[in-house]
C-alpha positions in Angstrom: 254.2 170.4 135.4 257.4 172.1 136.3 258.6 172.0 132.7 255.4 173.8 131.5 255.7 176.4 134.3 259.3 177.1 133.4 258.5 177.4 129.8 255.5 179.8 130.6 257.5 182.1 132.8 260.7 182.2 130.7 259.0 182.3 127.3 261.3 179.6 126.0 261.2 175.9 125.9 264.9 175.7 126.8 264.6 177.7 130.0 266.9 175.3 131.9 269.8 176.4 129.6 269.2 180.0 130.6 271.1 180.4 133.9 270.2 184.1 134.2 266.5 183.0 134.3 266.8 180.0 136.5 268.9 181.9 139.1 266.0 184.2 139.7 263.2 181.8 140.4 264.3 180.3 143.7 262.2 181.9 146.4 264.2 180.7 149.4 267.3 182.3 147.9 265.5 185.6 147.8 264.1 185.7 151.3 265.3 188.5 153.5 264.2 189.9 156.9 262.1 192.3 154.8 259.9 189.5 153.3 256.2 190.1 154.1 254.3 187.9 156.5 253.7 184.6 154.6 251.1 181.8 154.6 252.4 178.5 153.2 250.2 175.5 152.5 250.3 172.5 150.2 248.0 169.6 149.7 249.2 166.2 150.7 249.6 165.1 147.1 250.9 168.5 145.8 254.1 168.1 143.7 255.5 171.2 145.4 254.9 169.8 149.0 258.5 168.6 149.4 259.7 172.2 148.9 257.4 173.8 151.4 259.1 172.8 154.7 262.4 174.2 153.4 260.7 177.5 152.5 259.1 177.7 155.9 262.4 177.0 157.6 264.1 179.8 155.6 261.4 182.2 156.4 261.5 181.5 160.1 265.3 181.7 160.1 265.0 185.2 158.6 262.5 186.3 161.2 259.5 186.4 158.9 256.0 185.9 160.4 254.8 182.5 158.9 251.5 180.7 159.1 251.2 177.2 157.7 248.6 174.6 157.0 249.7 171.1 156.1 247.6 167.9 156.1 248.5 164.4 157.1 249.9 162.3 154.2 246.9 160.0 154.4 244.3 162.8 154.3 241.2 162.0 152.2 240.3 163.2 149.8 243.8 163.6 148.5 244.6 167.3 148.2 246.6 168.5 145.2 248.1 171.8 144.2 245.8 174.8 144.9 243.4 172.5 146.8 242.2 175.5 148.8 240.5 176.9 145.7 238.1 173.9 145.5 235.2 175.3 147.5 233.4 171.9 147.1 235.9 170.4 149.6 235.6 170.9 153.3 239.2 172.1 153.2 238.5 174.6 150.4 238.7 178.2 151.4 239.8 177.2 154.9 242.2 179.7 156.6 245.1 178.9 158.9 244.8 179.8 162.5 248.4 179.0 163.4 
């Protein structure tokens, strides 16, 4: 998945060799105290889940208002990337209150 996304955003299959591109895509490295209030969520089987706590920690350290919604690792049904867009799920479209 990440290969396809990198290719799509960089317009080249060899995006990893382009350090000027790859140096611009790390969100935590771009966070400042001017970052807008942010909502972070990831499904329990989302391949991007491992990156989410680090992003949240960086946002909090910069004083950014952050709301999160994470599910237990054994949540059923398993929730993948963009699970919140699946309105057939009870978790679809749900908003964080935290």
